[in-house]
C-alpha positions as CSV (number, residue, x, y, z in Angstrom):
1,M,-154.8,-165.7,114.0
2,N,-151.3,-164.4,114.5
3,G,-148.4,-166.8,114.5
4,V,-146.6,-165.3,117.5
5,R,-148.1,-164.0,120.7
6,A,-146.5,-162.0,123.5
7,A,-146.3,-165.1,125.7
8,T,-146.5,-168.8,125.0
9,D,-148.9,-171.0,127.0
10,M,-146.4,-173.6,128.4
11,T,-149.2,-175.7,129.9
12,R,-150.3,-177.1,126.5
13,P,-148.2,-178.4,123.6
14,L,-147.7,-175.8,120.9
15,L,-149.6,-176.7,117.6
16,H,-149.0,-174.7,114.5
17,F,-151.6,-175.0,111.7
18,A,-151.1,-174.2,108.0
19,H,-154.2,-173.7,105.9
20,A,-155.3,-174.9,102.5
21,N,-154.9,-172.8,99.4
22,S,-157.2,-169.8,99.3
23,Y,-158.7,-170.4,102.8
24,P,-157.4,-168.0,105.4
25,A,-156.7,-169.5,108.9
26,G,-159.9,-167.9,110.3
27,T,-161.9,-170.3,108.2
28,Y,-160.9,-173.0,110.6
29,R,-162.1,-171.3,113.8
30,Q,-164.4,-174.1,114.9
31,F,-161.6,-176.7,114.3
32,F,-159.1,-174.5,116.3
33,E,-161.5,-174.1,119.2
34,L,-162.1,-177.9,119.4
35,L,-158.3,-178.4,119.6
36,G,-157.7,-175.5,121.9
37,A,-158.5,-177.4,125.1
38,D,-155.4,-179.6,124.5
39,F,-153.1,-177.5,122.4
40,D,-151.9,-173.9,122.1
41,V,-153.0,-173.4,118.5
42,R,-151.2,-170.9,116.3
43,A,-151.5,-170.2,112.6
44,L,-150.3,-167.7,109.9
45,D,-153.3,-165.8,108.5
46,M,-152.5,-166.2,104.8
47,H,-149.6,-167.9,103.1
48,G,-148.4,-166.5,99.8
49,H,-149.2,-162.8,100.5
50,D,-146.0,-161.6,102.2
51,P,-143.7,-160.0,99.6
52,A,-140.7,-161.4,101.5
53,Y,-141.9,-164.9,100.7
54,P,-143.4,-164.9,97.2
55,V,-144.9,-168.0,95.6
56,D,-142.2,-169.8,93.6
57,D,-141.5,-173.2,92.1
58,N,-142.1,-176.1,94.5
59,W,-143.2,-173.5,97.1
60,Q,-139.6,-173.1,98.5
61,S,-140.3,-169.5,99.7
62,L,-143.5,-170.6,101.3
63,V,-141.6,-173.3,103.2
64,D,-139.1,-170.7,104.3
65,E,-142.0,-168.5,105.5
66,L,-143.3,-171.3,107.7
67,I,-139.8,-172.1,109.0
68,A,-139.3,-168.4,109.9
69,Q,-142.5,-168.7,112.0
70,L,-141.4,-171.9,113.7
71,Q,-138.1,-170.3,114.6
72,A,-139.9,-167.6,116.5
73,Y,-141.4,-170.1,118.9
74,P,-139.6,-171.0,122.1
75,Q,-140.2,-174.7,121.6
76,P,-140.6,-177.2,118.8
77,A,-144.1,-177.3,117.4
78,I,-146.6,-180.0,116.4
79,L,-147.4,-179.2,112.7
80,V,-150.9,-179.8,111.3
81,G,-151.7,-178.7,107.8
82,H,-154.6,-179.0,105.4
83,S,-153.9,-179.6,101.7
84,L,-151.3,-176.9,100.8
85,G,-150.5,-176.5,104.5
86,G,-149.8,-180.2,105.0
87,L,-147.2,-180.3,102.3
88,L,-145.6,-177.1,103.5
89,S,-145.4,-178.6,107.0
90,L,-143.9,-181.8,105.5
91,M,-141.2,-179.9,103.6
92,A,-140.5,-177.6,106.6
93,A,-140.0,-180.6,108.9
94,H,-137.7,-182.2,106.3
95,K,-135.6,-179.1,106.1
96,R,-135.6,-178.2,109.8
97,P,-136.6,-181.2,111.9
98,E,-135.3,-179.7,115.1
99,L,-138.2,-177.2,115.0
100,V,-140.9,-179.9,114.7
101,R,-142.3,-182.6,117.0
102,C,-144.5,-184.3,114.5
103,V,-146.6,-183.6,111.3
104,V,-150.2,-184.3,110.6
105,M,-151.3,-183.9,107.0
106,L,-155.0,-183.4,106.4
107,D,-155.8,-184.5,102.9
108,S,-152.3,-183.6,101.7
109,P,-151.4,-186.6,99.6
110,V,-147.7,-187.0,98.5
111,V,-147.4,-186.9,94.7
112,A,-144.5,-189.0,93.6
113,G,-143.5,-191.5,90.9
114,W,-144.8,-191.1,87.4
115,R,-147.3,-188.4,88.4
116,A,-144.6,-186.2,89.8
117,V,-142.4,-186.8,86.6
118,F,-145.3,-185.9,84.4
119,W,-146.2,-182.8,86.4
120,G,-142.5,-181.7,86.3
121,L,-142.6,-181.9,82.6
122,V,-145.8,-179.9,82.0
123,K,-146.0,-177.4,84.9
124,N,-144.1,-174.6,83.1
125,Q,-146.0,-175.0,79.9
126,R,-148.6,-172.4,79.0
127,W,-151.3,-175.1,78.8
128,S,-150.5,-176.7,82.1
129,D,-153.6,-175.2,83.8
130,R,-155.7,-178.0,82.3
131,Y,-154.0,-180.4,84.7
132,S,-154.5,-178.4,87.9
133,P,-157.2,-176.3,89.7
134,A,-155.6,-173.2,88.2
135,K,-158.0,-173.5,85.3
136,F,-160.8,-172.5,87.8
137,S,-158.9,-170.2,90.2
138,A,-157.6,-167.9,87.4
139,R,-161.1,-166.7,86.6
140,R,-162.8,-167.1,90.0
141,R,-165.3,-164.4,90.9
142,N,-163.8,-162.3,93.7
143,V,-166.0,-159.2,94.1
144,W,-169.7,-159.0,95.3
145,P,-172.0,-156.1,96.1
146,D,-172.0,-157.0,99.8
147,V,-171.3,-159.8,102.3
148,E,-174.8,-161.1,101.9
149,A,-174.4,-161.5,98.2
150,A,-171.1,-163.3,98.7
151,H,-172.7,-165.6,101.2
152,A,-175.6,-166.4,98.7
153,H,-173.0,-167.0,96.0
154,F,-171.0,-169.6,98.0
155,S,-173.9,-171.3,99.8
156,A,-175.5,-172.1,96.4
157,K,-172.5,-174.2,95.5
158,E,-172.6,-177.9,96.4
159,M,-169.0,-177.8,97.8
160,F,-169.8,-175.0,100.3
161,A,-173.3,-176.3,101.1
162,A,-171.6,-179.4,102.6
163,W,-169.8,-177.3,105.2
164,A,-170.9,-177.5,108.8
165,P,-173.2,-174.6,110.1
166,G,-171.2,-171.5,110.7
167,V,-168.0,-172.4,108.8
168,L,-169.0,-170.5,105.7
169,S,-169.6,-167.4,107.8
170,D,-166.2,-167.8,109.4
171,Y,-164.7,-168.1,105.9
172,L,-166.3,-164.9,104.8
173,A,-165.5,-163.0,108.0
174,S,-161.8,-163.8,107.6
175,G,-161.7,-163.9,103.8
176,L,-163.4,-160.7,102.7
177,K,-162.3,-157.1,102.7
178,P,-164.0,-153.8,101.7
179,H,-164.0,-153.0,98.0
180,A,-165.2,-150.0,96.0
181,Q,-167.9,-152.2,94.6
182,G,-168.8,-153.9,97.9
183,A,-166.6,-156.8,99.2
184,Q,-163.6,-158.7,97.8
185,L,-161.7,-161.8,98.6
186,R,-158.6,-161.1,100.6
187,F,-156.8,-164.2,99.3
188,T,-156.2,-163.1,95.8
189,R,-157.0,-165.3,92.9
190,E,-153.5,-164.4,91.4
191,V,-151.8,-165.9,94.5
192,E,-154.1,-168.9,94.6
193,T,-153.4,-169.6,90.9
194,A,-149.7,-169.2,91.3
195,I,-149.7,-171.7,94.1
196,Y,-151.5,-174.3,91.9
197,R,-149.2,-173.6,89.0
198,S,-146.1,-174.3,91.2
199,L,-147.3,-177.5,92.9
200,P,-144.2,-179.5,94.0
201,D,-142.8,-182.2,91.7
202,H,-139.9,-183.1,94.0
203,L,-141.8,-184.7,97.0
204,G,-140.5,-188.2,96.1
205,Q,-137.0,-186.9,97.0
206,V,-138.3,-185.3,100.2
207,V,-139.8,-188.5,101.5
208,R,-137.1,-190.9,100.3
209,G,-135.6,-192.9,103.2
210,R,-136.4,-192.5,106.8
211,F,-138.2,-189.2,107.5
212,P,-136.7,-187.3,110.4
213,V,-139.9,-186.8,112.4
214,P,-143.1,-188.8,112.8
215,V,-145.7,-188.1,110.1
216,G,-149.4,-189.0,110.0
217,F,-152.1,-188.6,107.3
218,I,-155.8,-188.1,107.6
219,G,-157.8,-188.1,104.4
220,G,-161.4,-187.8,103.3
221,T,-163.1,-190.9,102.0
222,T,-164.5,-189.1,98.9
223,S,-161.5,-186.8,98.3
224,Q,-160.9,-186.4,94.6
225,E,-157.5,-185.0,95.4
226,C,-156.5,-188.2,97.1
227,R,-157.7,-190.3,94.1
228,Q,-155.9,-188.1,91.6
229,A,-152.6,-188.1,93.5
230,G,-152.7,-191.8,94.5
231,Q,-152.0,-193.1,98.0
232,A,-149.0,-195.3,97.6
233,A,-146.3,-192.7,98.4
234,T,-148.3,-191.4,101.3
235,R,-148.8,-194.8,102.8
236,R,-145.1,-195.6,102.5
237,L,-144.3,-192.4,104.3
238,V,-146.7,-192.7,107.2
239,G,-147.1,-196.5,107.6
240,R,-149.7,-197.3,110.2
241,H,-150.4,-193.6,110.8
242,F,-152.9,-193.5,107.9
243,K,-156.6,-192.8,108.5
244,L,-159.6,-192.0,106.3
245,I,-162.7,-190.2,107.7
246,E,-166.0,-189.5,106.1
247,G,-165.9,-186.5,103.8
248,G,-164.2,-184.9,100.9
249,H,-161.0,-182.9,100.4
250,L,-162.5,-180.1,102.7
251,F,-163.5,-182.4,105.5
252,P,-162.1,-180.0,108.2
253,M,-164.8,-177.6,107.0
254,E,-167.5,-180.2,106.5
255,S,-167.0,-181.9,109.9
256,P,-164.8,-179.8,112.3
257,E,-165.6,-182.0,115.3
258,A,-164.7,-185.3,113.5
259,A,-161.6,-183.6,112.1
260,A,-160.5,-182.4,115.5
261,L,-161.1,-185.8,117.1
262,A,-159.1,-187.6,114.4
263,T,-156.3,-185.0,114.6
264,R,-156.0,-185.3,118.4
265,A,-155.9,-189.1,118.1
266,M,-153.3,-189.0,115.4
267,I,-151.1,-186.6,117.4
268,A,-151.3,-188.9,120.4
269,S,-150.3,-191.9,118.2
270,L,-147.4,-190.1,116.7
271,M,-146.1,-188.8,120.0
272,G,-146.4,-192.3,121.5
273,A,-148.9,-191.4,124.1
């Protein structure tokens, strides 16, 4: 889904979505369609793949990429982001609050305190991969003989088997490209790994004091990422705008309808409807 269209639908609030690491925006097709009745939904296809905005420490260039997109809109946007996308949205809102109406973070816990200090100390070490998903993404399989083989590969994994019907097909439709040996992931494992290796360690500073726009958080009840990151900093940031729904870190793929309903309700609460 392209970020900017020829004309903006002024009858519905503009909502810009930012995806999780390694999942192109097309993966969320069902989620977008469920929100589309109430919002003009926009998204960048893939973060981290534009040479003008390379992956760097604390994702500063990725934040600038998102801000550049927001500047192209004729009105401030509601920001919704999943995992990586939620944190990019938070940092963009902190840097340019006049471009943002509110932020909804989907399983994007704020890492602060001793966890952030520890990560800041180890993230540039050669052995830092043992503390992040980079240990998996660096050697992730990325080529298959055909789309059917890729589908069989992912559907056999417990994580993808939990997705709602059709979501895996959307992921493959938006996430694969032709390759000499069949089909290859568009979101490169090099970019995915670079994003994990540069996870922000400065979010405690970003959320210190009163945040300039309303922020809400929706997490999965069984999310390992939320458990690992802790919830204290996130709860301090969002206050009463904190909600858990059934599912794991990828609950927007597992239950698009529940995720859309919770997102719509969170936006209404944040906007004071």
